[in-house]
C-alpha positions in Angstrom: 126.2 92.5 49.7 126.6 93.9 52.9 124.0 96.3 54.8 123.7 97.9 57.6 120.5 99.1 60.0 120.6 101.6 62.5 118.3 103.5 64.7 117.2 106.4 62.7 118.2 110.1 64.0 117.1 113.8 63.7 120.0 113.7 60.7 117.6 111.0 58.6 114.4 113.2 58.3 115.1 113.9 54.6 115.7 110.4 53.4 112.8 109.4 55.4 110.6 112.0 54.1 111.6 110.7 50.7 110.4 106.9 51.5 107.5 107.9 53.0 106.2 110.0 50.2 107.4 107.3 48.0 105.7 104.5 50.0 102.2 106.7 49.8 102.4 107.9 46.3 101.9 111.3 47.8 104.1 114.6 48.6 103.5 115.3 52.1 103.8 118.8 53.7 107.4 118.8 54.6 107.2 120.9 57.6 104.5 119.3 59.4 106.1 116.1 58.6 109.4 117.0 59.7 107.8 118.1 63.3 105.9 114.6 62.9 108.9 112.8 62.5 111.1 114.8 65.2 108.1 114.1 67.8 107.8 110.2 66.8 111.8 109.6 67.2 112.2 111.6 70.7 109.1 108.9 71.9 110.8 106.0 73.4 107.8 103.7 72.7 108.7 104.1 69.1 111.7 102.6 67.1 112.5 104.0 63.9 115.1 102.3 61.5 117.3 103.2 58.5 118.9 100.5 56.7 122.3 101.3 54.3 124.3 100.0 51.8 127.7 101.8 52.8 126.8 105.6 53.0 123.7 105.4 51.1 120.0 105.1 52.7 118.0 102.2 51.0 115.4 101.3 53.3 113.2 102.3 56.3 111.3 101.0 59.3 108.9 102.5 61.8 107.2 100.7 64.6 105.1 101.9 67.5 105.1 99.9 70.7 101.6 100.3 72.8 100.2 98.9 76.0 96.9 97.3 75.2 94.2 95.6 77.5 92.7 93.0 75.2 96.7 91.8 75.0 97.5 92.4 78.5 100.7 93.8 77.5 102.8 95.3 75.1 102.2 95.1 71.3 104.4 96.3 68.6 103.3 97.1 65.4 105.3 98.4 62.1 103.8 101.3 60.7 105.4 102.0 57.3 108.3 99.5 55.8 109.9 100.6 52.5 112.8 99.3 50.7 114.2 101.4 47.3 113.3 99.6 44.5 116.9 98.4 43.3 117.2 97.0 46.7 114.1 94.8 46.9 114.8 91.0 47.1 118.4 91.4 48.2 117.6 91.1 52.0 117.3 94.3 53.0 113.7 93.9 54.3 114.6 90.5 56.6 117.5 92.4 57.7 114.9 95.3 59.1 112.5 92.8 60.3 115.4 90.7 61.8 116.1 94.2 63.5 113.0 95.1 64.7 112.0 91.7 66.0 114.8 91.9 68.1 113.9 95.3 69.5 110.3 94.9 70.0 110.8 91.9 72.0 113.8 93.4 73.9 111.4 96.2 74.7 108.8 93.5 76.1 106.5 93.1 73.1 104.5 90.1 73.3 103.8 90.3 69.5 104.6 92.3 66.2 102.1 93.1 63.9 101.9 95.0 60.6 99.0 96.2 58.3 99.1 96.9 54.5 96.6 97.5 51.9 95.3 94.4 50.0 96.6 95.3 46.9 100.1 95.3 48.1 100.5 91.3 47.3 104.2 91.2 47.4 104.3 93.3 51.0 101.9 90.3 51.5 104.2 87.5 50.8 107.3 89.2 52.0 105.2 89.4 55.7 104.0 85.6 55.3 107.8 84.6 54.4 108.7 86.7 57.4 106.6 84.1 60.1 103.6 86.6 60.1 100.3 85.0 60.3 97.5 86.3 58.0 95.1 86.2 60.9 93.0 89.4 61.3 91.4 92.1 58.7 91.7 96.1 59.5 88.8 98.1 58.5 89.1 101.6 58.5 86.7 104.6 58.9 87.5 107.5 57.1 86.8 111.0 58.7 85.1 113.5 55.9 
């Protein structure tokens, strides 16, 4: 199968919204999400990608770059990654990953990071196969 990846545009909102809701198992406020999406894709420090099988959107990845003092440079962090169930284990994730690695490096990132919930064991296995080191632990404080 020949898949393609391109940077997301405003026109991709509907499919990205669907993918993020499915990824999080939650229905988000559509209007709010549209505002956030438009803000994020207009930021040059963010990269949003959509994977296609011909005309059908089948995957999505978002990455934010930030300058961090404790790295003395720019670090890219994958925020969301989703591949439609029927396309998993077919190379779509690898194509998205190779594309973001190239783009992040071209933007001057020193490294690419990703955080995922511990219960997403298949996702963790995928990232390890993609040469990510399981070297950190993320702690989260939830505001009430």
